[in-house]
C-alpha angles and dihedrals in degrees: 000000000000118000116258116215102210123179116253128234088256090055090052091049090051090051093052090048091051095245091124127029104215140021116223101221116179112250092016110118097153124098109263117246112252132177088257097057100027095097100030098055115112116242113253120214115260089245094055092041094056101035095098093044093051095067120107112276111224112187089177094069090134119092108285097159091119127066137035113341090217090057089051091055091047091053091048100046104046100055092047093059091047090050092053093051092047093049094052109108092233095158091057093046092049091049089051093047092052091047092051090048091050093048092047086055088060093054122101131296090025094068118121140095094289092047091049092051093045094046092048092051091050090049089052090053088049091052091051091053090043089055090054091048090051094048090049090051093243100120117031130149117249114265120255121255125272118278110241110208113204122158117226101219118167118216114240090237090059098047094080093048090048092050092050094049093044090049092050091048093053091045093054089044090055090048091051091047093057096045096046088100132149093028093274139127108228133165089249094060102026096056097058089042093055090041090054090053091048094049092048093051092044093050100044102032109113116221121208098036116151116271123204114246114237114212118199113233114183094204092048091047091052090049091050090049093051093048091047090053092052092048093048089053093051093047102042103029112111092356089151095056107027106096095024108198138032125229136198097296089056091052089054092051094048091050089050091052090047090055089053089057087054092056099265098138097180128183091207125016107222099193114122098002093321142284135217115248111238097087094052095055092039092052091050089052092050091047091051096045096046098031093234096134127208095328144129088253091058090055092049095044090049095052092042088059090047089055090051092049089058095061101069089059090048087057091048092047092052090047091048093050095048123335143319093271090060088049092051094048092047094050092046096050093043091044093058096033120125091220100057094033094056097047089047098052101042093087100239132106095272099111091054089078098062090032091069098030091063099057093037091055093041095054092040095053093041090048091053093048096046097032086233121171090195093056091052090050091051090049089053091048092056090042090058093044092048090060088066091054120059127347098237087068087074087085090066098089088061090049089054093047089050090052094051093043093051091046093050094054093053127081093244088076097059112134097010104063096106091048091051092054091050090050090049089056090054089050092052094047097052092044091052092049091052090045092053100103092051091040090056090052091046092056092048095044108023096158096052093042094052099031099103093048100040095041086065092043095063106147093187092076110097120295100346095188091053091049090048092051090050091047091049092052092046089052093051094051095043092088094059106017123019128003095186132261105270103132093198095074108007147037106250125244098012136100121274089230129056124244095270098041092042093053094047092046092058091045091048094052091048093050092047092053093044091051092046093056091047100042107014101223110166096225092060087064099036099053096061091039092052089057090058091047093049089052093057096094086068098031091056092061090116097154093047107032090164087072090063128122096035120173092208096054090044094045093111090062090062089073093062094034093062092045088055089048090051092050090055093046091049091051091055093045090051090052092050094046096044091068126076108299093225140094115344092002091057091049092052095040090059102024100054096052092044091050093048092048091049093051091048094049093048096045097045092046090052093046095052105035100033115019100033093039091055093041091054095045090057093047099045125069119241101250089151092067090050089049089054089053090051091049092049092049091048092052091048099045102021092235141079100185092096096058120099136177118207108223121229133185113275092002136113121320103247092218095062101068087060090056090056090045092054094254101107096166097054126094112203094191122127121167119228094249090055098048091102087074089070089072088078091067123085128214133036117336137201129199129189125194141161119273109257095032095127093171092060092047093049092050094048093049089051095048098038111023091169093060126118122233123207135165119232110220108216125212087233117070115251092012100103120131136194125248121201113190124196117197 
């Protein structure tokens, strides 16, 4: 047997103290991981990473040609089994099991003080085991991608051209700003606005920047296709029935879309405290393409597509942060998630927040890594567009500033700080230009533009700092404990994340912070911090703390949350795959991911299509059944002008039955004290009112004593309504 020259304990100590650079370990031909290359190393594929470790391990490499063959087999078999058991990442698996157990303890109906205490203790045990796994090198997050240093130096010959184009762009932008009057898009103001955007992009766009090569991998393409099919099912299945009924906000949106069809091309829609414009024009496009008309279904289908459009950038963000496997895991878990699914299919502007957060963050982080002027410009473009989507997105400039500030104070920014600041200026300029129409309206109508945000940020209510601290804590624990009780976009008194995603999210945050304090990479700090910043639109609800946490106003945080989840999952998969791909290791390498995927699919399906669907049906009023009554009356009597619904506090919006009946611009409401006006109408009449409204019944009996009263029995409990027919 040849002599093996192994390093001593003293050699290892010297290596750790920096007295020697490398350890010559037999069989080790890879470059050792050092603090300098830990975060710049390219991610290898799991197959390449495990190829050497997958070979047969033969502890009987010495000459055993002599002796009893049975003894030879005995010598060969026993060590192999021991090696397999020793190589199994049992600390990581135990940490995961404890985290899943703790998170399951936070699921309804287990919630309560005792469940919280028990779950917290189990999580602490999980963290202890996770620490051991980390120290043993079993569970580590994937390294970040290489920094590509490229200096953005403008040639002197191009400076004048650039200045001219930039000047023209700003000039046309100023012109557009001053003529964006009367809250309307017109040819006169839209053309110079678009021209300003074009000139800016033309002048500052840098040609010749490096483009990433895309290699076609058939197996990877099939995997992407399979995951896409699952996501499409989760996002489009039962779109017509989940959620089942619209409410007042939907009526406002449909009326806004109707006004667009009448030529009212508004920049900002002022109805009901005001709304940004993108959803209105998007819904009209969806209604035209799919022939669904001005309906609740058009709203839901439109926002479902917006949710789907978010996911490619979630994949790209995960890939940018680490590798394509992280991107794939992130997009899969977010695609099937209850949180993002629910806010995307409810038919309101909610998915517009994550829709623009994802590309803005992707181009920003890639721009920082590659020192790319173009990426910063694209980040600014999506920042400006996002301002026209959903008001919580207004927090995004602060998220960008935080990213740049954190990057600049870390060593990774050495030598490029000035360039980063210049690129940030370009980002700000293009975003301001795109924001101009809305900015013009905001200056003319500051109170209406800012009402929804500042009405929640009312510091005169009680101890505002105490409320903010409580809101902040409620926002932090929403992922794993309680996401609030707003039935419109959540299932009350449960975590925003499922058992699997919730456990991996906690693990991911812990590993990010541990790695940050050991290696000091800026992204390890920024990713958790960005989640807190993206939650602020809900956390800052000082005047109405009962509205916090709100999954819709925290929707942008979901983008980063699932990237963090994916980082943790990838770390575990790497640990499982880096061992011998035989025996027990093979079972765990395949079995654990399949089990986790199965749990996630089952739980999220049940949450969306059963729990949330039932939760929403109970909360919403049955305007669809009233709409069916109106349709039936119209077909029988060839008119709907003699139908009225008597409003009642906290009851159905009297505009919505008309939407179901195909009359979206008609309000059927008539208050009890005004019912006498119906005497001016001839022909048969029909009245609907809420059970228990004695004032309405008394007035109808007085006006129409020959009428007939019936009770409509709804399919939903406690949703009956009264029908009074006049011959």
